[in-house]
N, C-alpha and C positions, 0 to 999 in steps of 0.2 A: 504494500500499500503507500499512497505517497500522500502526504502530507498538503493543503490548499496553503499558499502562501497567504498568511494570513488568517489562515484558518483555527480553529479552535483545538487545543491537545490537553490532555487529561495531565493534570497536578498532582503530588502529594500533597494530599491536605494536612499533614504534619510537617511542611516546610515551612520556615520561619517567617519567609515573606509572608507565605498564605494565612498565617496563624495572625499575622500582625496585621493584613488587609482588613482581614474578619474583625478583628479588634476594632479598628480605624471605624468600618462602617458601623458597626454596634453603635459606636460612641457618637457620628455624626447623625445617625438616626436617632437617638435620646437626646440630642441639643436640638434637634427641630422638631421632635414630636410635641404635640400639645397634650399628651397622655397624662396621666396622674401617676403612672406605673412606668418604671424603667424595664426596657429588656436586658437578659444577660447573654453573653456567648456562653454556652453548653461545652459545644464542639463542632467541629468542621465534619462534614462526614466525604465533602467532594469538591475538587477544583477543578477550573481550567484556566487556561491562558491561551492568551491571543497575539 
């Protein structure tokens, strides 16, 4: 199989950069959310990179 240029590829969800991106995404969501309760990151089950 040949991967498409710019296509999505699977990434290890335990990678440090994946974990950091997920953490930052949850923090950004909580900052903009008007909900009274916050979300928290439990685990990353899958990840893709482009």
